[in-house]
C-alpha positions in Angstrom: 105.6 112.4 135.6 103.2 112.1 132.2 104.3 109.3 130.3 105.4 110.3 126.5 103.6 109.9 123.9 104.5 107.3 121.7 105.7 107.9 118.1 104.2 106.2 114.8 106.7 104.8 112.9 106.8 103.5 108.9 107.4 99.8 110.2 104.4 98.2 109.0 104.7 100.2 105.8 108.1 99.3 105.1 107.2 95.5 105.8 104.7 95.6 103.3 106.9 97.6 100.4 109.4 94.7 101.0 106.3 92.2 100.2 105.8 94.4 96.9 103.3 96.6 97.8 103.8 100.6 96.4 100.3 102.4 97.2 99.5 101.9 101.0 96.9 103.6 102.6 96.5 104.5 106.2 93.0 104.5 107.1 91.1 106.4 110.4 87.7 107.4 111.6 86.4 110.3 114.0 83.5 110.8 115.7 82.1 107.3 116.8 81.7 108.3 120.4 79.7 112.0 119.5 76.2 112.3 120.7 75.7 114.3 117.0 76.7 115.1 113.9 78.3 112.8 111.1 81.4 110.0 111.1 84.2 111.3 109.0 87.3 109.1 107.9 90.3 109.9 106.0 92.7 107.8 104.1 95.9 108.6 103.3 98.8 107.4 100.8 101.9 109.1 103.3 105.4 109.3 101.7 107.9 107.0 103.7 110.6 109.8 103.4 108.4 112.3 105.4 110.0 114.4 108.2 106.6 115.5 109.9 107.7 114.1 113.1 104.6 115.6 114.7 102.4 113.1 112.9 100.6 110.9 115.7 97.2 110.1 117.2 95.3 113.2 116.1 93.8 112.8 120.2 97.2 113.6 121.5 97.7 117.1 119.8 96.2 120.3 120.8 93.6 122.3 118.1 96.5 124.5 117.0 98.9 121.7 116.7 96.4 119.7 114.5 95.4 123.2 112.7 99.3 123.8 111.7 99.9 120.0 110.9 96.8 119.1 108.8 97.6 121.3 105.8 101.5 119.7 105.9 99.8 116.6 106.0 97.7 116.9 102.7 100.7 119.3 101.1 103.0 116.0 102.1 100.7 113.0 101.1 100.8 111.2 98.0 96.8 111.0 97.8 94.6 111.3 100.9 90.6 111.6 100.8 87.8 112.1 103.1 84.6 110.5 103.4 81.8 110.9 105.9 78.6 108.8 106.9 75.4 111.2 108.1 73.4 111.2 111.1 70.7 108.9 109.3 73.4 106.5 108.3 74.5 106.4 111.9 70.8 105.7 112.7 70.1 103.0 110.0 73.4 101.0 110.0 74.9 101.6 113.8 77.6 103.7 114.7 80.0 100.8 113.6 78.2 100.3 110.4 78.5 104.0 109.3 82.0 104.0 110.6 82.9 101.2 107.9 80.7 103.3 105.5 82.8 106.5 105.9 85.9 104.7 105.4 85.2 102.6 102.1 83.9 106.1 101.1 87.3 107.6 101.9 89.2 104.8 99.8 86.9 105.2 96.9 87.7 108.5 96.7 91.3 108.2 96.5 92.6 109.9 93.5 94.7 106.4 92.9 93.5 103.0 93.9 95.9 101.3 96.7 97.0 98.4 96.4 97.3 97.9 100.6 95.5 99.2 103.7 96.3 99.5 107.2 93.1 100.2 109.2 92.8 101.9 112.9 91.1 98.7 114.7 88.5 98.3 111.9 88.4 95.1 108.8 85.9 96.2 106.2 84.4 93.5 104.4 83.9 92.6 101.0 86.7 95.1 99.8 88.6 93.5 97.4 91.8 95.0 98.5 94.0 93.7 100.8 93.7 95.2 104.3 95.4 95.2 107.6 93.4 95.9 111.3 95.7 97.4 113.8 94.3 97.6 117.2 95.9 101.4 118.2 97.2 101.8 114.6 96.4 105.5 115.2 99.3 105.3 118.1 101.8 103.1 116.0 101.6 103.5 112.5 102.6 106.7 110.3 99.8 106.8 107.8 97.2 105.7 110.2 98.3 108.5 112.1 98.1 110.8 109.3 94.7 109.8 108.1 93.8 110.6 111.9 94.5 114.1 111.9 92.8 114.6 108.7 89.7 112.8 109.5 89.9 115.0 113.0 90.1 118.3 111.2 87.3 117.8 108.7 85.1 116.5 111.1 85.9 119.5 113.5 85.2 121.9 110.9 82.0 120.4 109.9 80.8 120.5 113.6 81.7 124.3 113.2 79.3 125.0 110.5 76.7 122.6 112.8 77.2 125.2 115.3 76.1 128.0 113.4 73.3 126.0 112.1 72.0 125.1 115.3 73.3 127.9 117.8 73.1 127.0 121.2 74.3 123.6 121.7 78.3 124.4 121.5 79.3 122.1 118.8 82.1 124.3 118.2 83.4 123.4 121.4 82.6 120.1 122.3 82.5 118.8 118.8 79.1 116.6 119.8 80.5 114.9 122.6 78.5 114.3 125.7 80.2 116.8 127.7 78.6 118.7 130.8 78.1 121.7 128.8 76.4 119.6 125.6 74.2 117.9 128.7 73.3 121.2 130.2 72.1 122.6 126.3 70.0 119.5 125.6 68.0 120.1 128.8 67.5 123.4 127.7 66.8 123.3 124.1 66.2 119.6 123.1 67.6 117.5 120.7 68.1 118.8 117.1 68.4 116.8 113.8 72.6 116.8 114.0 71.7 114.3 117.0 71.8 110.6 117.2 68.4 110.3 118.6 69.1 106.2 118.9 71.8 106.9 121.3 70.7 106.2 125.0 71.1 109.8 126.6 69.5 111.0 123.7 66.5 108.7 123.8 66.3 109.4 127.6 65.9 113.0 127.0 62.9 112.2 125.0 61.3 110.3 127.7 61.8 113.3 130.0 65.1 111.9 132.2 67.9 114.2 131.2 68.0 117.6 132.2 
């Protein structure tokens, strides 16, 4: 039998409320493992009385579930915002640095400044807001899970735009990840401006070692 998908809770948020914090934002990123396209992040202040039981790590949801849920999350959220970091910034900062930049931009774009952050796996340096990094936070914490859905759907929409700009790579299907179909397209077409050329598989391609 397939193991049940864990449901995130508001345990972390409620503990912070008991300590006097009121605007608690969950933060997550999408796209760090892709070979192409930017990194996206979202920050969400999610109401603790939300009854959206489907909110969970975006990777455990189907595309149709995410498409339906993201609008409900945005409508229910107290605040939400998205940030991104470009392929060029990934190249200059490395992907971890770019993910942190995207998260910082999402947090700074929130209409109201949060007084505490719950972040999936990362810790943002030199940010004067209290924060807690939680491993597998998108599986455990409801506001982080909500952020994961927004970050994923916003990035997927951007990759669909890149598919129209750079036809033939299949970005609308694999979203820039290193699937067999993506590798076949790279072998046929070579890389485009949307590709992260500092990644080892892309470097190999330029040396004629992929294909």
